[in-house]
Every structure is written in C-alpha cells, then in structure tokens.
Backbone as CSV, one residue per row, in Angstrom:
resi,resn,N_x,N_y,N_z,CA_x,CA_y,CA_z,C_x,C_y,C_z
1,UNK,-37.006,-4.559,-69.345,-36.547,-3.837,-68.176,-35.226,-3.115,-68.443
2,UNK,-35.051,-2.020,-67.780,-33.848,-1.229,-67.897,-32.734,-1.880,-67.079
3,UNK,-31.602,-2.164,-67.733,-30.495,-2.852,-67.059,-29.962,-2.040,-65.882
4,UNK,-30.045,-0.702,-65.962,-29.550,0.133,-64.869,-30.355,-0.084,-63.589
5,UNK,-31.611,-0.442,-63.714,-32.413,-0.686,-62.513,-32.175,-2.082,-61.949
6,UNK,-31.663,-3.000,-62.767,-31.416,-4.363,-62.306,-30.037,-4.559,-61.693
7,UNK,-29.066,-3.743,-62.084,-27.692,-3.936,-61.633,-27.540,-3.850,-60.114
8,UNK,-28.104,-2.833,-59.438,-27.918,-2.803,-57.976,-28.455,-4.053,-57.287
9,UNK,-29.597,-4.544,-57.738,-30.163,-5.745,-57.138,-29.304,-6.974,-57.364
10,UNK,-28.789,-7.130,-58.572,-27.926,-8.272,-58.870,-26.617,-8.191,-58.091
11,UNK,-26.046,-7.009,-58.014,-24.807,-6.833,-57.257,-25.034,-7.155,-55.780
12,UNK,-26.183,-6.766,-55.287,-26.522,-7.024,-53.889,-26.624,-8.516,-53.610
13,UNK,-27.224,-9.251,-54.524,-27.334,-10.700,-54.359,-25.947,-11.330,-54.315
14,UNK,-25.073,-10.896,-55.221,-23.715,-11.429,-55.260,-22.980,-11.126,-53.960
15,UNK,-23.034,-9.873,-53.503,-22.353,-9.503,-52.262,-22.912,-10.257,-51.066
16,UNK,-24.216,-10.410,-51.016,-24.812,-11.144,-49.900,-24.290,-12.567,-49.862
17,UNK,-24.215,-13.212,-51.015,-23.718,-14.589,-51.058,-22.255,-14.665,-50.654
18,UNK,-21.449,-13.709,-51.106,-20.031,-13.703,-50.748,-19.871,-13.497,-49.246
19,UNK,-20.561,-12.507,-48.703,-20.407,-12.182,-47.290,-20.908,-13.289,-46.384
20,UNK,-22.031,-13.875,-46.736,-22.603,-14.905,-45.875,-21.797,-16.196,-45.955
21,UNK,-21.334,-16.569,-47.137,-20.623,-17.834,-47.269,-19.181,-17.754,-46.797
22,UNK,-18.606,-16.557,-46.774,-17.197,-16.436,-46.420,-16.980,-15.264,-45.472
23,UNK,-17.884,-15.097,-44.514,-17.856,-13.926,-43.631,-16.580,-13.825,-42.813
24,UNK,-15.962,-14.940,-42.504,-14.761,-14.910,-41.689,-13.525,-14.442,-42.431
25,UNK,-13.525,-14.558,-43.745,-12.316,-14.240,-44.489,-12.462,-13.068,-45.443
26,UNK,-13.663,-12.785,-45.908,-13.852,-11.732,-46.899,-14.351,-10.481,-46.210
27,UNK,-13.728,-9.364,-46.498,-14.179,-8.089,-45.973,-14.714,-7.243,-47.108
28,UNK,-15.336,-6.167,-46.764,-15.786,-5.255,-47.799,-14.569,-4.603,-48.433
29,UNK,-14.541,-4.452,-49.759,-13.329,-4.007,-50.429,-12.901,-2.572,-50.132
30,UNK,-13.827,-1.669,-50.041,-13.458,-0.282,-49.842,-13.801,0.201,-48.449
31,UNK,-13.118,1.258,-48.042,-13.296,1.790,-46.691,-14.745,2.195,-46.426
32,UNK,-15.390,2.816,-47.392,-16.747,3.320,-47.208,-17.783,2.570,-48.039
33,UNK,-17.503,1.323,-48.378,-18.438,0.538,-49.186,-19.776,0.375,-48.479
34,UNK,-19.768,0.380,-47.150,-21.015,0.219,-46.416,-22.012,1.304,-46.786
35,UNK,-21.528,2.486,-47.188,-22.432,3.580,-47.578,-23.271,3.196,-48.785
36,UNK,-22.704,2.421,-49.698,-23.460,1.972,-50.871,-24.592,1.045,-50.432
37,UNK,-24.306,0.147,-49.493,-25.351,-0.745,-48.994,-26.413,0.045,-48.230
38,UNK,-25.979,1.056,-47.500,-26.931,1.913,-46.788,-27.862,2.598,-47.783
39,UNK,-27.310,3.116,-48.869,-28.136,3.786,-49.885,-29.125,2.820,-50.515
40,UNK,-28.699,1.577,-50.746,-29.613,0.580,-51.295,-30.719,0.249,-50.301
41,UNK,-30.361,0.139,-49.029,-31.363,-0.126,-47.994,-32.347,1.034,-47.890
42,UNK,-31.854,2.227,-48.044,-32.663,3.443,-47.904,-33.545,3.701,-49.131
43,UNK,-33.184,3.135,-50.270,-33.870,3.415,-51.530,-35.278,2.817,-51.579
44,UNK,-36.237,3.653,-51.834,-37.622,3.186,-51.997,-37.809,2.462,-53.327
45,UNK,-36.886,2.656,-54.258,-36.979,2.005,-55.571,-36.603,0.532,-55.515
46,UNK,-35.872,0.142,-54.478,-35.457,-1.252,-54.357,-36.613,-2.080,-53.795
47,UNK,-36.660,-3.324,-54.211,-37.685,-4.221,-53.686,-37.380,-4.536,-52.227
48,UNK,-38.377,-5.037,-51.529,-38.171,-5.444,-50.145,-37.113,-6.527,-50.034
49,UNK,-37.079,-7.417,-51.005,-36.081,-8.488,-51.032,-34.673,-7.906,-51.092
50,UNK,-34.466,-6.942,-51.982,-33.147,-6.345,-52.138,-32.778,-5.479,-50.930
51,UNK,-33.751,-4.825,-50.356,-33.488,-4.048,-49.141,-33.125,-4.990,-47.991
52,UNK,-33.761,-6.136,-47.949,-33.444,-7.161,-46.948,-31.996,-7.618,-47.109
53,UNK,-31.572,-7.868,-48.343,-30.189,-8.279,-48.587,-29.209,-7.173,-48.210
54,UNK,-29.575,-5.923,-48.458,-28.712,-4.800,-48.075,-28.560,-4.761,-46.554
55,UNK,-29.648,-4.965,-45.834,-29.581,-4.990,-44.366,-28.712,-6.148,-43.888
56,UNK,-28.823,-7.291,-44.540,-27.991,-8.444,-44.194,-26.513,-8.131,-44.432
57,UNK,-26.194,-7.546,-45.576,-24.802,-7.188,-45.875,-24.261,-6.201,-44.840
58,UNK,-25.070,-5.230,-44.468,-24.642,-4.261,-43.452,-24.438,-4.935,-42.102
59,UNK,-25.308,-5.882,-41.770,-25.173,-6.608,-40.501,-23.855,-7.370,-40.456
60,UNK,-23.521,-8.030,-41.543,-22.267,-8.772,-41.609,-21.084,-7.811,-41.563
61,UNK,-21.213,-6.679,-42.242,-20.131,-5.692,-42.264,-19.863,-5.118,-40.874
62,UNK,-20.868,-5.085,-40.029,-20.716,-4.542,-38.676,-19.946,-5.471,-37.743
63,UNK,-19.917,-6.749,-38.036,-19.260,-7.709,-37.148,-17.788,-7.353,-37.016
64,UNK,-17.370,-7.008,-35.825,-15.972,-6.697,-35.511,-15.416,-5.525,-36.320
65,UNK,-16.274,-4.629,-36.753,-15.827,-3.456,-37.512,-16.413,-2.209,-36.882
66,UNK,-15.696,-1.673,-35.910,-16.170,-0.502,-35.181,-16.366,0.704,-36.101
67,UNK,-15.511,0.858,-37.097,-15.610,2.010,-37.993,-16.901,1.956,-38.816
68,UNK,-17.306,0.768,-39.223,-18.557,0.628,-39.979,-19.740,0.976,-39.084
69,UNK,-19.714,0.484,-37.842,-20.788,0.798,-36.899,-20.892,2.307,-36.682
70,UNK,-19.754,2.948,-36.465,-19.745,4.397,-36.235,-20.245,5.143,-37.466
71,UNK,-19.837,4.699,-38.643,-20.288,5.338,-39.873,-21.781,5.191,-40.087
72,UNK,-22.295,4.008,-39.819,-23.734,3.786,-39.964,-24.526,4.594,-38.953
73,UNK,-24.011,4.688,-37.745,-24.677,5.507,-36.738,-24.719,6.962,-37.196
74,UNK,-23.615,7.421,-37.754,-23.519,8.803,-38.227,-24.506,9.118,-39.357
75,UNK,-24.715,8.170,-40.270,-25.633,8.434,-41.383,-27.095,8.202,-41.008
76,UNK,-27.353,7.727,-39.804,-28.732,7.605,-39.338,-29.389,6.261,-39.545
77,UNK,-28.609,5.195,-39.482,-29.165,3.868,-39.738,-30.245,3.485,-38.730
78,UNK,-30.130,3.957,-37.498,-31.137,3.569,-36.503,-32.502,4.192,-36.808
79,UNK,-32.514,5.375,-37.397,-33.782,5.978,-37.829,-34.384,5.162,-38.973
80,UNK,-33.509,4.726,-39.875,-33.961,3.905,-40.993,-34.517,2.571,-40.496
81,UNK,-33.864,1.986,-39.505,-34.347,0.738,-38.905,-35.726,0.957,-38.290
82,UNK,-35.863,2.016,-37.510,-37.146,2.295,-36.853,-38.252,2.512,-37.877
83,UNK,-37.982,3.317,-38.879,-38.989,3.573,-39.918,-39.373,2.291,-40.640
84,UNK,-38.373,1.482,-40.985,-38.638,0.236,-41.693,-39.425,-0.757,-40.859
85,UNK,-39.114,-0.843,-39.572,-39.854,-1.765,-38.705,-41.305,-1.342,-38.556
86,UNK,-41.549,-0.041,-38.530,-42.925,0.447,-38.407,-43.713,0.333,-39.710
87,UNK,-43.035,0.465,-40.857,-43.762,0.572,-42.122,-43.747,-0.676,-42.997
88,UNK,-42.765,-1.551,-42.839,-42.640,-2.683,-43.754,-43.649,-3.781,-43.430
89,UNK,-44.236,-4.305,-44.470,-45.149,-5.448,-44.347,-44.404,-6.767,-44.590
90,UNK,-43.148,-6.679,-45.019,-42.391,-7.862,-45.414,-41.598,-8.421,-44.231
91,UNK,-41.876,-9.674,-43.894,-41.237,-10.331,-42.753,-39.709,-10.380,-42.898
92,UNK,-39.157,-10.815,-44.046,-37.689,-10.881,-44.126,-37.010,-9.521,-43.898
93,UNK,-37.611,-8.466,-44.383,-37.023,-7.142,-44.189,-37.070,-6.737,-42.719
94,UNK,-38.197,-6.957,-42.057,-38.280,-6.635,-40.628,-37.278,-7.462,-39.828
95,UNK,-37.128,-8.720,-40.196,-36.184,-9.620,-39.543,-34.763,-9.084,-39.666
96,UNK,-34.352,-8.711,-40.879,-32.995,-8.218,-41.106,-32.783,-6.827,-40.520
97,UNK,-33.836,-6.024,-40.437,-33.699,-4.707,-39.802,-33.424,-4.858,-38.304
98,UNK,-34.086,-5.809,-37.667,-33.798,-6.076,-36.251,-32.363,-6.570,-36.094
99,UNK,-31.938,-7.451,-36.980,-30.568,-7.954,-36.930,-29.567,-6.816,-37.127
100,UNK,-29.854,-5.923,-38.062,-28.970,-4.785,-38.301,-28.866,-3.905,-37.061
101,UNK,-29.973,-3.633,-36.428,-29.962,-2.842,-35.194,-29.101,-3.533,-34.149
102,UNK,-29.251,-4.843,-34.028,-28.464,-5.606,-33.048,-26.975,-5.493,-33.330
103,UNK,-26.591,-5.668,-34.579,-25.167,-5.668,-34.918,-24.549,-4.281,-34.809
104,UNK,-25.310,-3.241,-35.099,-24.792,-1.882,-34.935,-24.581,-1.589,-33.452
105,UNK,-25.491,-2.029,-32.614,-25.437,-1.709,-31.180,-24.555,-2.650,-30.369
106,UNK,-24.294,-3.831,-30.891,-23.515,-4.826,-30.143,-22.128,-4.275,-29.813
107,UNK,-21.823,-4.203,-28.529,-20.527,-3.733,-28.031,-20.215,-2.288,-28.423
108,UNK,-21.231,-1.473,-28.669,-21.018,-0.085,-29.086,-21.994,0.807,-28.318
109,UNK,-21.517,1.346,-27.216,-22.374,2.093,-26.302,-23.086,3.272,-26.959
110,UNK,-22.390,4.030,-27.788,-23.004,5.208,-28.407,-24.230,4.820,-29.237
111,UNK,-24.134,3.736,-29.968,-25.277,3.277,-30.766,-26.390,2.767,-29.862
112,UNK,-26.027,2.053,-28.815,-27.038,1.525,-27.891,-27.806,2.656,-27.229
113,UNK,-27.096,3.679,-26.806,-27.750,4.833,-26.185,-28.637,5.545,-27.203
114,UNK,-28.151,5.679,-28.440,-28.958,6.305,-29.493,-30.220,5.477,-29.762
115,UNK,-30.092,4.154,-29.732,-31.254,3.288,-29.941,-32.262,3.457,-28.809
116,UNK,-31.761,3.535,-27.581,-32.650,3.701,-26.431,-33.344,5.060,-26.430
117,UNK,-32.644,6.088,-26.848,-33.191,7.444,-26.825,-33.959,7.815,-28.087
118,UNK,-33.868,7.001,-29.112,-34.541,7.301,-30.375,-35.700,6.367,-30.635
119,UNK,-36.165,6.388,-31.857,-37.314,5.581,-32.248,-37.032,4.097,-32.369
120,UNK,-35.753,3.716,-32.400,-35.428,2.297,-32.561,-35.933,1.464,-31.388
121,UNK,-35.869,2.014,-30.189,-36.321,1.233,-29.036,-37.818,0.957,-29.111
122,UNK,-38.599,1.947,-29.503,-40.044,1.728,-29.653,-40.328,0.704,-30.748
123,UNK,-39.590,0.805,-31.858,-39.799,-0.125,-32.966,-39.438,-1.553,-32.550
124,UNK,-38.369,-1.704,-31.761,-37.993,-3.040,-31.293,-39.032,-3.606,-30.338
125,UNK,-39.599,-2.758,-29.490,-40.645,-3.228,-28.578,-41.867,-3.721,-29.347
126,UNK,-42.211,-3.017,-30.410,-43.322,-3.465,-31.260,-42.952,-4.779,-31.946
127,UNK,-41.693,-4.887,-32.409,-41.244,-6.101,-33.096,-41.267,-7.323,-32.172
128,UNK,-41.146,-7.105,-30.870,-41.223,-8.232,-29.929,-42.585,-8.918,-29.974
129,UNK,-43.600,-8.204,-30.442,-44.935,-8.778,-30.560,-45.309,-9.123,-31.989
130,UNK,-44.346,-9.148,-32.895,-44.586,-9.436,-34.311,-45.188,-10.832,-34.481
131,UNK,-45.960,-11.008,-35.535,-46.566,-12.314,-35.804,-45.534,-13.347,-36.256
132,UNK,-44.387,-12.894,-36.730,-43.345,-13.801,-37.209,-42.380,-14.168,-36.083
133,UNK,-42.142,-15.464,-35.859,-41.188,-15.864,-34.826,-39.755,-15.422,-35.153
134,UNK,-39.415,-15.330,-36.442,-38.075,-14.881,-36.833,-37.857,-13.426,-36.450
135,UNK,-38.871,-12.599,-36.685,-38.769,-11.186,-36.321,-38.695,-11.045,-34.810
136,UNK,-39.522,-11.789,-34.095,-39.492,-11.719,-32.627,-38.128,-12.130,-32.087
137,UNK,-37.578,-13.226,-32.616,-36.265,-13.694,-32.149,-35.181,-12.666,-32.438
138,UNK,-35.218,-12.079,-33.604,-34.235,-11.065,-33.966,-34.396,-9.815,-33.099
139,UNK,-35.623,-9.474,-32.766,-35.880,-8.325,-31.893,-35.355,-8.595,-30.487
140,UNK,-35.509,-9.825,-29.999,-34.972,-10.186,-28.683,-33.450,-10.042,-28.693
141,UNK,-32.821,-10.518,-29.760,-31.364,-10.389,-29.895,-30.967,-8.912,-29.907
142,UNK,-31.707,-8.097,-30.648,-31.398,-6.664,-30.722,-31.543,-5.991,-29.360
143,UNK,-32.627,-6.288,-28.668,-32.831,-5.696,-27.345,-31.692,-6.119,-26.412
144,UNK,-31.288,-7.371,-26.476,-30.177,-7.851,-25.662,-28.876,-7.123,-25.975
145,UNK,-28.606,-6.916,-27.247,-27.386,-6.197,-27.637,-27.420,-4.747,-27.169
146,UNK,-28.579,-4.112,-27.298,-28.718,-2.720,-26.863,-28.508,-2.622,-25.357
147,UNK,-29.168,-3.487,-24.606,-29.052,-3.432,-23.148,-27.643,-3.793,-22.675
148,UNK,-27.040,-4.794,-23.282,-25.691,-5.203,-22.875,-24.680,-4.089,-23.110
149,UNK,-24.828,-3.353,-24.190,-23.871,-2.288,-24.506,-24.123,-1.021,-23.703
150,UNK,-25.298,-0.910,-23.098,-25.618,0.334,-22.398,-25.758,0.178,-20.883
151,UNK,-25.563,-1.021,-20.343,-25.730,-1.270,-18.917,-24.793,-0.387,-18.099
152,UNK,-25.376,0.407,-17.199,-24.616,1.250,-16.274,-23.563,2.126,-16.942
153,UNK,-23.793,2.479,-18.188,-22.830,3.334,-18.868,-21.544,2.618,-19.240
154,UNK,-21.488,1.299,-19.007,-20.294,0.533,-19.370,-20.525,0.009,-20.773
155,UNK,-19.588,0.251,-21.650,-19.747,-0.224,-23.013,-18.499,0.054,-23.798
156,UNK,-18.645,-0.005,-25.085,-17.514,0.228,-25.962,-17.681,1.542,-26.689
157,UNK,-16.600,2.046,-27.124,-16.613,3.242,-27.967,-16.508,2.783,-29.404
158,UNK,-16.484,3.716,-30.313,-16.316,3.368,-31.715,-14.928,2.788,-31.978
159,UNK,-14.043,2.841,-30.999,-12.704,2.297,-31.167,-12.690,0.780,-31.025
160,UNK,-13.785,0.200,-30.543,-13.902,-1.254,-30.522,-13.500,-1.937,-29.234
161,UNK,-13.398,-1.220,-28.131,-13.087,-1.863,-26.861,-14.240,-2.781,-26.473
162,UNK,-13.966,-3.960,-25.963,-15.045,-4.879,-25.632,-15.873,-4.408,-24.447
163,UNK,-17.119,-4.789,-24.451,-18.006,-4.482,-23.335,-17.620,-5.367,-22.167
164,UNK,-17.549,-4.781,-20.977,-17.131,-5.555,-19.821,-18.268,-5.884,-18.883
165,UNK,-19.498,-5.538,-19.256,-20.638,-5.831,-18.392,-21.426,-6.990,-18.974
166,UNK,-22.116,-7.692,-18.112,-22.968,-8.790,-18.530,-24.357,-8.548,-17.998
167,UNK,-25.359,-8.717,-18.873,-26.744,-8.572,-18.453,-27.183,-9.887,-17.854
168,UNK,-27.764,-9.828,-16.662,-28.226,-11.066,-16.022,-29.734,-11.117,-15.967
C-alpha cells in the first residue's frame, strides 16, 4: 500500500483518540484545522470508518466553538450530512453524521434554520426510522438541537450567545 493513502487515516485515528479522551482540555491546534477534517469527511477515497472518525472529530470541535460551527456551515457541512445520511450504508457513519448535524446546530440559529430549510431536515426525518437504534437516537438528538435553536426565531448567532428558549 502507498503510505500517502494511509497517513490521513492514521492521523484521523490519533486525533479522534486525543479529542475523545481529553475533549475538555485539548483543542484543535490551528484556527482552521476543522477544514482538514471536513475534507477527510468529504473525501470519497476515505473508508466509511475514517469518514466516521472525521465526523466525530468535527462534532467534538463544534462543542463550545462558535467559529468552527460558522465555518462548517459556510463550507456546506449540512449538505454533506444530508447526502451522507441518504447514501451511506454504514451505521457508524450515519450515527456520527447525525451527531455532527446536532453539534453544528446546537445553540446556533443560523445553522438550525439552514438545516430546516435544506436537505438536512429530510435526511434527519428518514434517520428517525433507521434500523439502527444508535442512528435513531442520534437523529432524535439532532432534531432536538435544531428545534431548540430555531424556536420562535430565538437562538444564538455565530458569536456564541446561549439559546434562551426551551422546547417543551
């Protein structure tokens, strides 16, 4: 095998382990590092496993990082989520795509509105009926995040103001 094709996957595994095990203390090193994970998630050359890890890394990067959420929204992550949910046969990837949608939209009104007005909402509705309980649970979380951030136009901006509405 060509080492150049293995390096992105190995790096992704390392980053996923670092982010998941130390999410509270470790941040992404560079301002736009999330773009590299987005490219890996978007790459058809990557395996479903590696794309799943890229989605996980992006989900963790979105936690309390309004700039990452805004950047991902700008590059079209919600379209990628919708396409992946409709086309992927792999349960872990669908699961992490729902989680990514949730984390991008959580407390971020612009992303929630984009999810509602774009293909992500249809993809999440389909995911609610997925055969996998993990995908269904993640889709429920995503729908909750989208609705909470978009209720009555009350939500957060990319500046990170907290959402002041509660869905009942």
